[in-house]
N, C-alpha and C positions, 0 to 999 in steps of 0.2 A: 582524525575524525573531524568532520566539518560542522557538527551540530553544537548545541548548547547544553547537553546533559552533563552530569558531573564528571569529574576527572576519572572516577572509577568505573565509568561506563564506556565501553568501546563498541564501535561498529565495524563489522568485518563480514567476509563471505560466510554464508551458512554452509554447513556440511550435512551429510545424511545423519550424522550423530545428533544434530539439532532438531531433527524432524519431530520427535516426540514432544519436545517443548513447544515448537512452532504450532503443532496441531492442538496442543492443550490451550494455547492462546486463541487460536482461530476458532476452535469449537466453543470456547466460552463466549466469544463474540457472536457466533451464530446463535447460541442458546439464549443470550440475554440482551441482544441489541439489534438495531436495524442498520448497523454499519455494513452488514452483508445481507443482501436480499436472497437468502437461502435459509431453509429450515433443515437441510440435510447436512449432518456433521461429516467431517472427513474421517475415514478409516485410515489405518496405517498404510494399506495398499494404495488407496487413493492419494495419500500424501506422497508416497514414493513416486507415483506416476506424475504428479504435479511437479515435484522437484526435478525429475528426469526430463520432463518436457521443457522446463525453463532452461536447463543446462543444454539440451539438444538445440534449442533455438538461440542460444547465446545470450539469454537474458539473465541479469543478476538476481540472486536470491541472497539477501543480507540479513544479519541479525544484530541486535544490540544486546550486549551482555554485561552484567555486573557480577559482583561476588555471589549473588543468588542464582545465577544462570542466565538463560535467555529471557530478556524482559521485553523484547519486541522484534518484529521482523518486517521486511518489506521486499517487494519485487515489482517488476513491471513487465508488460508484454505488449503485443500489437494492439493498437486501438481498434483497428479493423483489419481483416485479413487480405484485403485487396491491395495490389502492388502500389498504387498511388498513395496509399496511407503509410508507406514504409518508414517515413521519417517522424511518425507520431506514435507515442506510446501512452498507455494508461497504467497508472501505478496503484498499488495496494499496500497500505501500511497499517499494522495493528500492534498495540502495546498491551502488555499484561495488565490486568485490572489494578493490581496493587502498585503498579509503577507509572500510572498515568499522571500527567501534570508535572513531570520532571524534565521535559524537553526532549524526551526520547523520540517521540513522533517527529519532531522538528529535525533532529539529527538524521533520522532515517530518510525523510523526504529530501533533505539537502544532499545526502549521499547518493540517493537515486538520481537526483537531478544531475549531479556531477558525472555519474556513470552513463546516463543517457547522452549527455553532451559528448563524452568521450567516444560514444558509439555513433556520433554524428547524427543524433536525433535532433529534430527541430522543435517539436512541441510535445509537452507532457499534459495529459488530461487527468483530472480527478473527478470521479463520480461519487458524490456524497449525499447521504440522506439529508433532505432539506431541514429536518429537525436537529441535525448534529451541528449546532452552532460552534462548538469547540473546534471541530475539524475544519469547518468552513473558515472560521477565524484564523486558524493556524495557516491554512493555505493562502488566504488573502494577505496575511502578514509576510508571506514569502514572495509575494508578487503575483500569485494566481489571480485571475479575474473571472467573475461569473459570466458565463456565456449561454447558459440555458437552464430552464426550470421545467421539468417534465412532471405533470400533475397525475397523481394516482396511477403510476406505472408499475408499482410493486404492491404486494399484499402479504402482510406478515402480522402475526399477533392479533388477527381479527380486524385489521384496519388497513386502509389504503395508504400508500407511502408515496411521497414526492421525491424526485431525484434531481439534484442540482449538479450541473457540469461546470467545472472551472478549468481554465487552461493557462499555461505559461509558455512563452517562447524561450527555449533553452539553448538554441544553437543557430548557427548561420549556415545551414546546409543548402546546397545547390546554388 
């Protein structure tokens, strides 16, 4: 594992057996935060489709687990679907509420960066709610730099949300 979480936390490939735990984490994030600009929770069927689509496209789906089970997950996919964007990915990382602040998010992002580099990707993008100072700080500490701030592009919990884009060059492609 490439992160800084405790010795008893491991990062590995997710399996379909992890989906219930992944969806519990993701749906809690959807319900209680602006880390995901959606109000629609994932059903088990939608989770299966999401997992299958990542596998079919060759994108990683990873989990962090400790003695209590899955404590976080991460994945990435195409930044844009057009061919000239093929070397750029956008990632998503979420940590279980009771496990935040232990370095799990950092370990997941670092592992995704390594996997993207191994897939000969060149740039990784992070789209983060502008009020999420913890996630922005984590990404900046890993070398991501802010490249865009979109004002009032999301609406959730009765208010407008700003989105910040950060990027990092992870490989020497082409």
